[in-house]
Short mmCIF file of the C-alpha atoms (twelve columns), coordinates in Angstrom:
data_MODEL
# 
_entry.id   MODEL 
# 
loop_
_atom_site.group_PDB 
_atom_site.id 
_atom_site.type_symbol 
_atom_site.label_atom_id 
_atom_site.label_alt_id 
_atom_site.label_comp_id 
_atom_site.label_asym_id 
_atom_site.label_seq_id 
_atom_site.Cartn_x 
_atom_site.Cartn_y 
_atom_site.Cartn_z 
_atom_site.pdbx_PDB_model_num 
ATOM 1   C CA . MET A 1   -0.054  0.004  -0.083 1 
ATOM 2   C CA . LYS A 2   1.276   3.469  -0.790 1 
ATOM 3   C CA . PRO A 3   2.174   5.342  2.339  1 
ATOM 4   C CA . TYR A 4   -0.029  8.426  1.623  1 
ATOM 5   C CA . ILE A 5   -2.987  6.124  1.224  1 
ATOM 6   C CA . PHE A 6   -2.548  4.413  4.451  1 
ATOM 7   C CA . THR A 7   -1.843  7.878  6.271  1 
ATOM 8   C CA . TYR A 8   -5.014  9.248  4.831  1 
ATOM 9   C CA . CYS A 9   -7.038  6.173  5.837  1 
ATOM 10  C CA . PHE A 10  -5.354  6.136  9.300  1 
ATOM 11  C CA . LEU A 11  -6.132  9.756  10.027 1 
ATOM 12  C CA . LEU A 12  -9.854  9.407  9.107  1 
ATOM 13  C CA . GLY A 13  -10.159 6.212  11.042 1 
ATOM 14  C CA . VAL A 14  -11.235 3.988  8.076  1 
ATOM 15  C CA . PRO A 15  -12.393 0.549  9.331  1 
ATOM 16  C CA . GLY A 16  -10.074 -2.177 8.152  1 
ATOM 17  C CA . TYR A 17  -6.888  -0.326 8.488  1 
ATOM 18  C CA . ALA A 18  -4.668  -1.079 11.351 1 
ATOM 19  C CA . GLN A 19  -4.164  1.837  13.839 1 
ATOM 20  C CA . GLU A 20  -0.530  3.133  13.780 1 
ATOM 21  C CA . LYS A 21  0.990   3.782  17.387 1 
ATOM 22  C CA . PRO A 22  0.791   7.562  18.097 1 
ATOM 23  C CA . ILE A 23  4.106   9.283  17.984 1 
ATOM 24  C CA . ASP A 24  5.343   9.631  21.466 1 
ATOM 25  C CA . THR A 25  4.965   13.136 22.905 1 
ATOM 26  C CA . SER A 26  6.603   12.544 26.286 1 
ATOM 27  C CA . ALA A 27  9.691   14.493 25.321 1 
ATOM 28  C CA . PHE A 28  7.480   17.720 25.388 1 
ATOM 29  C CA . LEU A 29  6.004   17.137 28.970 1 
ATOM 30  C CA . ASP A 30  8.796   19.110 30.929 1 
ATOM 31  C CA . ALA A 31  8.225   22.096 28.582 1 
ATOM 32  C CA . ALA A 32  4.593   21.946 28.951 1 
ATOM 33  C CA . HIS A 33  4.736   21.623 32.772 1 
ATOM 34  C CA . HIS A 34  6.873   24.875 32.692 1 
ATOM 35  C CA . TRP A 35  4.419   26.760 30.559 1 
ATOM 36  C CA . TYR A 36  1.266   25.814 32.575 1 
ATOM 37  C CA . ASP A 37  2.857   25.848 36.025 1 
ATOM 38  C CA . ILE A 38  5.533   28.508 36.145 1 
ATOM 39  C CA . LYS A 39  4.682   32.002 35.183 1 
ATOM 40  C CA . ASP A 40  7.176   33.716 32.774 1 
ATOM 41  C CA . LYS A 41  6.513   37.187 31.582 1 
ATOM 42  C CA . THR A 42  8.843   36.591 28.639 1 
ATOM 43  C CA . ASN A 43  6.474   34.164 27.047 1 
ATOM 44  C CA . THR A 44  5.267   34.954 23.516 1 
ATOM 45  C CA . ILE A 45  1.830   33.394 24.387 1 
ATOM 46  C CA . ASN A 46  0.266   31.838 27.387 1 
ATOM 47  C CA . PRO A 47  -2.124  29.102 27.967 1 
ATOM 48  C CA . ARG A 48  -5.621  29.393 27.031 1 
ATOM 49  C CA . PRO A 49  -8.329  28.772 29.913 1 
ATOM 50  C CA . GLY A 50  -9.016  25.049 30.176 1 
ATOM 51  C CA . ARG A 51  -5.860  24.042 28.425 1 
ATOM 52  C CA . PRO A 52  -7.374  22.613 25.216 1 
ATOM 53  C CA . ALA A 53  -4.904  20.219 23.618 1 
ATOM 54  C CA . TYR A 54  -4.698  17.818 20.700 1 
ATOM 55  C CA . ARG A 55  -4.845  14.150 21.392 1 
ATOM 56  C CA . ALA A 56  -1.565  12.271 20.682 1 
ATOM 57  C CA . THR A 57  -3.202  10.624 17.660 1 
ATOM 58  C CA . GLU A 58  -3.563  13.945 15.892 1 
ATOM 59  C CA . THR A 59  -0.184  14.014 14.289 1 
ATOM 60  C CA . ALA A 60  -0.649  16.557 11.690 1 
ATOM 61  C CA . ALA A 61  -2.085  19.047 14.202 1 
ATOM 62  C CA . ILE A 62  0.695   18.662 16.643 1 
ATOM 63  C CA . ALA A 63  3.361   18.831 13.750 1 
ATOM 64  C CA . ASP A 64  1.760   22.098 12.347 1 
ATOM 65  C CA . ASN A 65  2.031   23.473 15.924 1 
ATOM 66  C CA . ILE A 66  5.727   22.632 16.052 1 
ATOM 67  C CA . LEU A 67  6.227   24.505 12.792 1 
ATOM 68  C CA . LEU A 68  4.523   27.524 14.185 1 
ATOM 69  C CA . TYR A 69  7.073   27.579 17.158 1 
ATOM 70  C CA . GLN A 70  10.206  27.084 15.055 1 
ATOM 71  C CA . LYS A 71  12.242  30.332 14.543 1 
ATOM 72  C CA . THR A 72  13.905  31.565 11.424 1 
ATOM 73  C CA . ASN A 73  17.238  30.134 12.447 1 
ATOM 74  C CA . GLY A 74  15.953  26.522 12.711 1 
ATOM 75  C CA . GLY A 75  15.801  26.388 16.474 1 
ATOM 76  C CA . TRP A 76  12.888  26.297 19.104 1 
ATOM 77  C CA . PRO A 77  12.289  28.317 22.166 1 
ATOM 78  C CA . LYS A 78  11.350  26.419 25.296 1 
ATOM 79  C CA . ASN A 79  8.476   26.007 27.625 1 
ATOM 80  C CA . TYR A 80  5.238   25.765 25.416 1 
ATOM 81  C CA . ASP A 81  3.001   22.802 24.951 1 
ATOM 82  C CA . MET A 82  3.346   21.485 21.502 1 
ATOM 83  C CA . GLN A 83  0.021   19.662 21.873 1 
ATOM 84  C CA . ALA A 84  -1.943  22.972 22.791 1 
ATOM 85  C CA . ILE A 85  -4.711  23.947 20.568 1 
ATOM 86  C CA . LEU A 86  -3.839  27.632 19.703 1 
ATOM 87  C CA . SER A 87  -6.376  30.332 18.998 1 
ATOM 88  C CA . THR A 88  -5.930  32.454 15.734 1 
ATOM 89  C CA . GLU A 89  -4.390  35.321 17.941 1 
ATOM 90  C CA . GLN A 90  -1.846  33.016 19.410 1 
ATOM 91  C CA . LYS A 91  -0.881  31.676 16.107 1 
ATOM 92  C CA . ASP A 92  -0.493  35.292 14.703 1 
ATOM 93  C CA . SER A 93  1.804   36.161 17.732 1 
ATOM 94  C CA . LEU A 94  4.155   33.087 16.985 1 
ATOM 95  C CA . LEU A 95  4.316   34.152 13.300 1 
ATOM 96  C CA . ARG A 96  5.211   37.645 14.279 1 
ATOM 97  C CA . SER A 97  7.964   36.456 16.563 1 
ATOM 98  C CA . LYS A 98  9.755   34.259 14.267 1 
ATOM 99  C CA . ASN A 99  12.884  36.527 14.383 1 
ATOM 100 C CA . GLU A 100 13.149  36.598 18.095 1 
ATOM 101 C CA . LEU A 101 15.961  33.969 18.410 1 
ATOM 102 C CA . HIS A 102 15.761  32.855 22.076 1 
ATOM 103 C CA . THR A 103 16.398  29.339 20.872 1 
ATOM 104 C CA . THR A 104 17.709  26.616 23.158 1 
ATOM 105 C CA . TYR A 105 18.165  23.013 23.928 1 
ATOM 106 C CA . ASP A 106 16.939  23.520 27.561 1 
ATOM 107 C CA . ASN A 107 13.907  21.459 28.760 1 
ATOM 108 C CA . GLY A 108 13.825  19.130 25.575 1 
ATOM 109 C CA . SER A 109 13.686  21.851 23.107 1 
ATOM 110 C CA . THR A 110 14.848  21.653 19.676 1 
ATOM 111 C CA . TYR A 111 16.099  18.066 19.429 1 
ATOM 112 C CA . ALA A 112 12.733  16.946 20.574 1 
ATOM 113 C CA . GLN A 113 10.829  18.803 17.845 1 
ATOM 114 C CA . VAL A 114 13.168  17.642 15.227 1 
ATOM 115 C CA . ALA A 115 12.617  13.973 16.205 1 
ATOM 116 C CA . TYR A 116 8.947   14.503 16.102 1 
ATOM 117 C CA . LEU A 117 8.820   15.986 12.890 1 
ATOM 118 C CA . ALA A 118 11.019  13.417 11.296 1 
ATOM 119 C CA . LYS A 119 8.515   10.801 12.392 1 
ATOM 120 C CA . ALA A 120 5.597   12.874 11.287 1 
ATOM 121 C CA . TYR A 121 7.469   13.264 7.783  1 
ATOM 122 C CA . THR A 122 7.917   9.588  7.399  1 
ATOM 123 C CA . ARG A 123 4.209   8.735  8.186  1 
ATOM 124 C CA . THR A 124 2.670   11.669 6.173  1 
ATOM 125 C CA . LYS A 125 5.203   12.806 3.576  1 
ATOM 126 C CA . ASN A 126 4.422   16.427 4.134  1 
ATOM 127 C CA . GLU A 127 7.232   18.197 2.714  1 
ATOM 128 C CA . ALA A 128 6.817   21.077 5.263  1 
ATOM 129 C CA . TYR A 129 8.015   18.807 7.998  1 
ATOM 130 C CA . LYS A 130 10.966  17.593 5.932  1 
ATOM 131 C CA . THR A 131 12.172  21.134 5.375  1 
ATOM 132 C CA . ALA A 132 11.703  22.060 9.123  1 
ATOM 133 C CA . VAL A 133 13.795  18.881 10.024 1 
ATOM 134 C CA . LEU A 134 16.610  19.994 7.841  1 
ATOM 135 C CA . LYS A 135 16.548  23.461 9.174  1 
ATOM 136 C CA . GLY A 136 16.751  21.968 12.833 1 
ATOM 137 C CA . LEU A 137 19.548  19.847 12.060 1 
ATOM 138 C CA . ASP A 138 21.449  22.871 10.504 1 
ATOM 139 C CA . PHE A 139 20.715  24.773 13.637 1 
ATOM 140 C CA . ILE A 140 22.255  21.731 15.802 1 
ATOM 141 C CA . THR A 141 25.447  21.539 13.592 1 
ATOM 142 C CA . THR A 142 25.835  25.519 13.602 1 
ATOM 143 C CA . SER A 143 25.488  26.033 17.261 1 
ATOM 144 C CA . GLN A 144 28.239  23.352 18.037 1 
ATOM 145 C CA . TYR A 145 31.430  24.391 19.265 1 
ATOM 146 C CA . ALA A 146 34.600  23.321 17.553 1 
ATOM 147 C CA . ASN A 147 35.536  21.206 20.506 1 
ATOM 148 C CA . GLY A 148 32.222  19.281 20.025 1 
ATOM 149 C CA . GLY A 149 30.061  20.540 22.880 1 
ATOM 150 C CA . TRP A 150 26.996  22.540 22.894 1 
ATOM 151 C CA . PRO A 151 25.695  25.461 24.710 1 
ATOM 152 C CA . GLN A 152 22.320  25.721 26.272 1 
ATOM 153 C CA . TYR A 153 21.233  28.683 24.149 1 
ATOM 154 C CA . TYR A 154 22.224  29.735 20.693 1 
ATOM 155 C CA . PRO A 155 22.645  32.568 19.610 1 
ATOM 156 C CA . LEU A 156 25.097  32.648 22.570 1 
ATOM 157 C CA . GLU A 157 24.141  34.765 25.419 1 
ATOM 158 C CA . LYS A 158 26.346  36.401 28.066 1 
ATOM 159 C CA . ASN A 159 25.714  34.166 31.046 1 
ATOM 160 C CA . TYR A 160 26.192  30.449 32.094 1 
ATOM 161 C CA . SER A 161 24.071  29.277 29.124 1 
ATOM 162 C CA . ARG A 162 27.323  29.602 27.066 1 
ATOM 163 C CA . TYR A 163 28.757  26.502 28.874 1 
ATOM 164 C CA . ILE A 164 28.787  23.234 27.547 1 
ATOM 165 C CA . THR A 165 25.557  21.724 29.077 1 
ATOM 166 C CA . TYR A 166 24.820  18.295 30.191 1 
ATOM 167 C CA . ASN A 167 22.038  19.488 32.680 1 
ATOM 168 C CA . ASP A 168 18.790  18.175 32.130 1 
ATOM 169 C CA . ASP A 169 20.082  15.916 29.351 1 
ATOM 170 C CA . ALA A 170 20.363  18.624 26.880 1 
ATOM 171 C CA . TYR A 171 23.535  17.520 25.391 1 
ATOM 172 C CA . ILE A 172 22.511  13.809 25.506 1 
ATOM 173 C CA . GLY A 173 19.224  14.619 23.912 1 
ATOM 174 C CA . ILE A 174 21.142  16.033 20.924 1 
ATOM 175 C CA . MET A 175 23.597  13.062 20.734 1 
ATOM 176 C CA . ASN A 176 20.729  10.447 20.839 1 
ATOM 177 C CA . LEU A 177 18.972  12.211 17.894 1 
ATOM 178 C CA . LEU A 178 22.278  12.405 16.040 1 
ATOM 179 C CA . LYS A 179 23.018  8.710  16.763 1 
ATOM 180 C CA . ASP A 180 19.540  7.695  15.288 1 
ATOM 181 C CA . ILE A 181 20.505  9.588  12.099 1 
ATOM 182 C CA . VAL A 182 23.932  8.072  11.928 1 
ATOM 183 C CA . ASP A 183 22.512  4.707  12.419 1 
ATOM 184 C CA . ASN A 184 20.193  5.334  9.608  1 
ATOM 185 C CA . THR A 185 17.113  4.274  11.537 1 
ATOM 186 C CA . ASN A 186 13.645  4.306  9.667  1 
ATOM 187 C CA . ASP A 187 12.599  7.756  10.584 1 
ATOM 188 C CA . TYR A 188 15.627  9.498  9.141  1 
ATOM 189 C CA . ARG A 189 16.264  7.514  5.821  1 
ATOM 190 C CA . PHE A 190 15.050  10.547 3.910  1 
ATOM 191 C CA . ILE A 191 17.984  12.758 4.915  1 
ATOM 192 C CA . ASP A 192 20.187  13.564 2.001  1 
ATOM 193 C CA . GLU A 193 23.861  12.431 1.881  1 
ATOM 194 C CA . ALA A 194 25.377  15.951 2.310  1 
ATOM 195 C CA . THR A 195 23.478  16.512 5.459  1 
ATOM 196 C CA . ARG A 196 24.154  13.070 6.717  1 
ATOM 197 C CA . GLN A 197 27.888  13.518 6.493  1 
ATOM 198 C CA . LYS A 198 27.518  16.784 8.427  1 
ATOM 199 C CA . ILE A 199 25.679  14.861 11.184 1 
ATOM 200 C CA . GLN A 200 28.238  12.151 11.279 1 
ATOM 201 C CA . ALA A 201 31.029  14.622 11.699 1 
ATOM 202 C CA . SER A 202 29.077  16.517 14.294 1 
ATOM 203 C CA . TYR A 203 28.320  13.295 16.096 1 
ATOM 204 C CA . ASN A 204 31.916  12.307 16.212 1 
ATOM 205 C CA . ARG A 205 32.964  15.576 17.646 1 
ATOM 206 C CA . GLY A 206 30.202  15.314 20.304 1 
ATOM 207 C CA . ILE A 207 31.553  11.956 21.417 1 
ATOM 208 C CA . ASP A 208 35.169  13.367 21.572 1 
ATOM 209 C CA . CYS A 209 33.863  16.251 23.802 1 
ATOM 210 C CA . ILE A 210 32.208  13.790 26.233 1 
ATOM 211 C CA . LEU A 211 35.556  11.989 26.734 1 
ATOM 212 C CA . GLN A 212 37.383  15.198 27.224 1 
ATOM 213 C CA . THR A 213 35.074  16.544 29.848 1 
ATOM 214 C CA . GLN A 214 34.900  13.404 32.005 1 
ATOM 215 C CA . MET A 215 36.651  14.604 35.100 1 
ATOM 216 C CA . ASN A 216 39.858  13.121 36.650 1 
ATOM 217 C CA . ASP A 217 39.221  14.471 40.152 1 
ATOM 218 C CA . ASN A 218 41.648  14.224 43.012 1 
ATOM 219 C CA . GLY A 219 43.670  11.733 41.072 1 
ATOM 220 C CA . LYS A 220 40.994  9.364  39.883 1 
ATOM 221 C CA . PRO A 221 38.484  9.222  36.862 1 
ATOM 222 C CA . THR A 222 34.846  10.080 38.023 1 
ATOM 223 C CA . ALA A 223 32.092  11.373 35.959 1 
ATOM 224 C CA . TRP A 224 30.944  14.809 34.669 1 
ATOM 225 C CA . CYS A 225 29.592  18.028 35.779 1 
ATOM 226 C CA . GLN A 226 26.242  19.642 34.613 1 
ATOM 227 C CA . GLN A 227 28.163  22.131 32.773 1 
ATOM 228 C CA . HIS A 228 31.718  22.643 31.653 1 
ATOM 229 C CA . ASP A 229 33.376  25.743 30.556 1 
ATOM 230 C CA . GLU A 230 33.252  25.964 26.757 1 
ATOM 231 C CA . VAL A 231 36.977  26.959 26.369 1 
ATOM 232 C CA . THR A 232 38.867  25.221 29.296 1 
ATOM 233 C CA . LEU A 233 36.206  22.231 29.640 1 
ATOM 234 C CA . GLN A 234 36.435  22.625 33.367 1 
ATOM 235 C CA . PRO A 235 33.431  22.146 35.660 1 
ATOM 236 C CA . ALA A 236 31.650  25.496 36.211 1 
ATOM 237 C CA . TRP A 237 28.811  27.184 38.079 1 
ATOM 238 C CA . ALA A 238 25.495  27.661 36.446 1 
ATOM 239 C CA . ARG A 239 22.653  29.006 38.443 1 
ATOM 240 C CA . LYS A 240 23.467  30.143 42.131 1 
ATOM 241 C CA . PHE A 241 22.447  26.736 43.555 1 
ATOM 242 C CA . GLU A 242 24.230  24.756 40.643 1 
ATOM 243 C CA . PRO A 243 27.902  24.663 41.639 1 
ATOM 244 C CA . PRO A 244 30.619  22.814 39.929 1 
ATOM 245 C CA . ALA A 245 30.624  19.248 41.133 1 
ATOM 246 C CA . ILE A 246 30.207  15.528 40.185 1 
ATOM 247 C CA . CYS A 247 26.859  15.269 38.951 1 
ATOM 248 C CA . ASN A 248 25.444  11.737 39.069 1 
ATOM 249 C CA . GLY A 249 22.070  12.253 37.410 1 
ATOM 250 C CA . GLU A 250 23.437  13.807 34.267 1 
ATOM 251 C CA . SER A 251 26.391  11.411 34.348 1 
ATOM 252 C CA . ALA A 252 24.045  8.456  34.182 1 
ATOM 253 C CA . GLY A 253 22.552  9.846  30.999 1 
ATOM 254 C CA . ILE A 254 25.903  10.251 29.421 1 
ATOM 255 C CA . VAL A 255 26.839  6.634  30.170 1 
ATOM 256 C CA . LEU A 256 23.611  5.241  29.098 1 
ATOM 257 C CA . PHE A 257 24.317  6.891  25.650 1 
ATOM 258 C CA . LEU A 258 27.737  5.644  25.478 1 
ATOM 259 C CA . MET A 259 26.538  2.111  26.179 1 
ATOM 260 C CA . ARG A 260 24.441  2.366  23.064 1 
ATOM 261 C CA . ILE A 261 27.514  2.642  20.836 1 
ATOM 262 C CA . LYS A 262 28.082  -0.658 18.861 1 
ATOM 263 C CA . GLN A 263 31.861  -1.560 18.780 1 
ATOM 264 C CA . PRO A 264 32.962  1.138  21.186 1 
ATOM 265 C CA . SER A 265 36.508  2.544  21.021 1 
ATOM 266 C CA . PRO A 266 38.874  1.651  23.867 1 
ATOM 267 C CA . ALA A 267 38.400  5.375  25.058 1 
ATOM 268 C CA . VAL A 268 34.547  4.903  25.170 1 
ATOM 269 C CA . LYS A 269 34.906  1.630  27.095 1 
ATOM 270 C CA . ASN A 270 37.194  3.184  29.639 1 
ATOM 271 C CA . ALA A 271 34.972  6.027  30.161 1 
ATOM 272 C CA . ILE A 272 32.002  3.619  30.896 1 
ATOM 273 C CA . ARG A 273 34.038  1.473  33.213 1 
ATOM 274 C CA . ASP A 274 35.523  4.570  35.162 1 
ATOM 275 C CA . ALA A 275 32.014  6.092  35.532 1 
ATOM 276 C CA . VAL A 276 30.683  2.766  36.729 1 
ATOM 277 C CA . ALA A 277 33.433  2.399  39.335 1 
ATOM 278 C CA . TRP A 278 32.362  5.894  40.428 1 
ATOM 279 C CA . PHE A 279 28.701  5.109  40.916 1 
ATOM 280 C CA . ASN A 280 29.597  2.043  42.940 1 
ATOM 281 C CA . GLU A 281 31.764  4.076  45.006 1 
ATOM 282 C CA . SER A 282 29.498  7.103  45.611 1 
ATOM 283 C CA . LYS A 283 26.180  5.039  46.217 1 
ATOM 284 C CA . ILE A 284 24.323  5.707  49.537 1 
ATOM 285 C CA . LEU A 285 22.749  2.791  51.398 1 
ATOM 286 C CA . ASN A 286 19.798  2.510  53.895 1 
ATOM 287 C CA . THR A 287 18.556  5.981  52.914 1 
ATOM 288 C CA . LYS A 288 15.612  7.451  51.327 1 
ATOM 289 C CA . VAL A 289 14.087  10.847 50.662 1 
ATOM 290 C CA . GLN A 290 10.356  11.155 52.066 1 
ATOM 291 C CA . VAL A 291 7.885   13.679 50.881 1 
ATOM 292 C CA . ILE A 292 5.769   15.080 53.596 1 
ATOM 293 C CA . ASP A 293 2.826   17.582 53.820 1 
ATOM 294 C CA . ALA A 294 3.761   21.043 54.876 1 
ATOM 295 C CA . PRO A 295 1.874   24.281 55.206 1 
ATOM 296 C CA . GLU A 296 1.647   26.141 51.779 1 
ATOM 297 C CA . MET A 297 4.411   28.526 51.081 1 
ATOM 298 C CA . THR A 298 4.449   30.996 48.336 1 
ATOM 299 C CA . THR A 299 7.638   32.464 47.047 1 
ATOM 300 C CA . ALA A 300 8.849   34.408 44.127 1 
ATOM 301 C CA . PHE A 301 9.729   31.093 42.465 1 
ATOM 302 C CA . THR A 302 7.008   28.649 43.144 1 
ATOM 303 C CA . VAL A 303 4.119   27.551 45.447 1 
ATOM 304 C CA . SER A 304 5.220   24.706 47.798 1 
ATOM 305 C CA . LYS A 305 2.761   22.381 49.611 1 
ATOM 306 C CA . HIS A 306 5.214   19.790 50.725 1 
ATOM 307 C CA . ASP A 307 8.633   19.311 52.301 1 
ATOM 308 C CA . ARG A 308 11.387  16.642 51.782 1 
ATOM 309 C CA . ILE A 309 13.388  14.763 54.614 1 
ATOM 310 C CA . VAL A 310 15.996  12.353 54.407 1 
ATOM 311 C CA . VAL A 311 15.392  9.178  56.558 1 
ATOM 312 C CA . ASN A 312 17.314  6.106  57.581 1 
ATOM 313 C CA . SER A 313 15.703  3.105  55.885 1 
ATOM 314 C CA . PRO A 314 17.356  -0.213 56.356 1 
ATOM 315 C CA . GLY A 315 17.357  -2.207 53.009 1 
ATOM 316 C CA . ALA A 316 16.287  0.704  50.849 1 
ATOM 317 C CA . PRO A 317 17.767  0.544  47.233 1 
ATOM 318 C CA . PRO A 318 20.896  2.585  46.716 1 
ATOM 319 C CA . ILE A 319 20.379  6.428  46.160 1 
ATOM 320 C CA . TRP A 320 22.824  9.035  45.037 1 
ATOM 321 C CA . THR A 321 22.982  12.769 45.547 1 
ATOM 322 C CA . ARG A 322 22.816  15.154 42.655 1 
ATOM 323 C CA . TYR A 323 26.191  16.772 43.636 1 
ATOM 324 C CA . TYR A 324 29.391  15.489 45.111 1 
ATOM 325 C CA . GLU A 325 32.046  17.937 46.172 1 
ATOM 326 C CA . LEU A 326 35.134  18.178 44.126 1 
ATOM 327 C CA . LYS A 327 38.146  16.931 45.816 1 
ATOM 328 C CA . THR A 328 36.233  15.674 48.939 1 
ATOM 329 C CA . HIS A 329 33.713  13.758 47.204 1 
ATOM 330 C CA . ARG A 330 31.244  14.655 50.105 1 
ATOM 331 C CA . PRO A 331 27.579  14.775 49.038 1 
ATOM 332 C CA . MET A 332 26.788  18.458 48.924 1 
ATOM 333 C CA . PHE A 333 23.831  20.808 48.330 1 
ATOM 334 C CA . CYS A 334 23.331  24.437 47.653 1 
ATOM 335 C CA . ASN A 335 21.064  27.384 48.472 1 
ATOM 336 C CA . ARG A 336 20.036  30.225 46.063 1 
ATOM 337 C CA . ASP A 337 22.742  32.310 47.871 1 
ATOM 338 C CA . SER A 338 25.436  29.954 46.528 1 
ATOM 339 C CA . LYS A 339 26.230  28.870 49.953 1 
ATOM 340 C CA . VAL A 340 27.168  25.113 49.970 1 
ATOM 341 C CA . VAL A 341 25.807  22.937 52.726 1 
ATOM 342 C CA . TYR A 342 26.250  19.283 53.382 1 
ATOM 343 C CA . THR A 343 22.722  18.011 54.373 1 
ATOM 344 C CA . LEU A 344 19.382  18.451 52.783 1 
ATOM 345 C CA . ALA A 345 17.961  19.822 56.032 1 
ATOM 346 C CA . GLU A 346 20.222  22.900 55.543 1 
ATOM 347 C CA . VAL A 347 18.735  23.682 52.269 1 
ATOM 348 C CA . ASP A 348 15.957  26.381 52.306 1 
ATOM 349 C CA . ARG A 349 12.497  24.987 51.928 1 
ATOM 350 C CA . GLU A 350 11.823  26.497 48.603 1 
ATOM 351 C CA . ARG A 351 14.875  24.699 47.010 1 
ATOM 352 C CA . ARG A 352 14.494  21.642 49.198 1 
ATOM 353 C CA . ASP A 353 11.122  20.851 47.746 1 
ATOM 354 C CA . GLY A 354 11.584  22.475 44.255 1 
ATOM 355 C CA . TYR A 355 14.875  20.802 43.163 1 
ATOM 356 C CA . GLY A 356 15.964  17.231 42.580 1 
ATOM 357 C CA . TRP A 357 18.667  16.696 45.132 1 
ATOM 358 C CA . TYR A 358 18.848  12.827 45.104 1 
ATOM 359 C CA . THR A 359 18.631  10.544 42.178 1 
ATOM 360 C CA . TYR A 360 18.349  6.720  41.516 1 
ATOM 361 C CA . ALA A 361 19.568  7.220  37.796 1 
ATOM 362 C CA . PRO A 362 22.935  5.590  38.361 1 
ATOM 363 C CA . GLN A 363 21.116  2.331  39.056 1 
ATOM 364 C CA . LEU A 364 19.982  2.182  35.442 1 
ATOM 365 C CA . VAL A 365 23.554  2.082  34.282 1 
ATOM 366 C CA . LEU A 366 24.610  -0.531 36.894 1 
ATOM 367 C CA . ASP A 367 21.445  -2.642 35.872 1 
ATOM 368 C CA . LYS A 368 22.655  -2.702 32.254 1 
ATOM 369 C CA . TYR A 369 26.676  -2.991 32.881 1 
ATOM 370 C CA . GLU A 370 26.982  -6.756 33.459 1 
ATOM 371 C CA . LYS A 371 25.370  -7.467 30.154 1 
ATOM 372 C CA . TRP A 372 27.148  -4.515 28.269 1 
ATOM 373 C CA . LYS A 373 30.543  -5.847 29.822 1 
ATOM 374 C CA . THR A 374 29.923  -9.407 28.466 1 
ATOM 375 C CA . ILE A 375 29.435  -7.885 24.837 1 
ATOM 376 C CA . ASN A 376 32.355  -5.262 25.202 1 
ATOM 377 C CA . PRO A 377 35.140  -7.094 27.259 1 
# 
């Protein structure tokens, strides 16, 4: 059956045609949460009352939305719901703001839109989606530093967003997209050879940067920071409560990506082994974080209705803190005044309840490592 006939019948729900699984929209959830739940006066548009939204099965409507948000440089801004049903006025506002280039990889932006549109093009053969994918890929390769890293925002801004950003899996989101293209998976077979060669080169530089930024701290290999200076590659401060440190959550995402590589180089193998050794060394036993009810507290940043406490819990699964102090490797925390503390109880409640200070992510690596090791001795 010709693809366009299948797509037409599928979209109309014609009986007798198998229903394709909807394209996954989970990559947009974090951005949608920020749009709905965190007020931002810089938003071009704001949510409509009642939050009307397209169903995940409405592929063309969602893809058309995504086109509206794409900027003239090929990237996307952050913190909007790609499934929101927009009014005519909202659509006009997005079209008028096409040249406002506050484009980013933060909160799943850009790489998630490119991936969705590639899948939408494969299903519908709508040339507008293909064009947007190619523009998005050009944005990705253009924004990459010569050393292989990516900033959080491009065009570059005069703040910490210039740093090479692993935070919230921005870097790894890009690399997973590029790997799917390099591996010639089904949704990217339409990409032309010249673009494919650019992606391969970008991907290779991205891996080199990952290997260069893995920290050898206090004489031993460990893992990665949330952000690294784009010139020196050293760990660096981001927001006032995000200090340079060994960051296990982001590092787990990096290692899971590296473990996807078939026939990894010796350098990649060593990076994985060293990170696994660090995860084993830094695990915390018999401990869990408990969420408790608390009086509602409104701040300039959020409304908190809960609090979090660390409790002793014999037999609890291993847990890790978000940050480990450089040199000492002590679990560490931080307040909005940039003051480092060493227990969660010392963190102000707004940050204690509003930030992920603990993580189970390294366990995902450890669960896969034994099988990976047998395939990659």
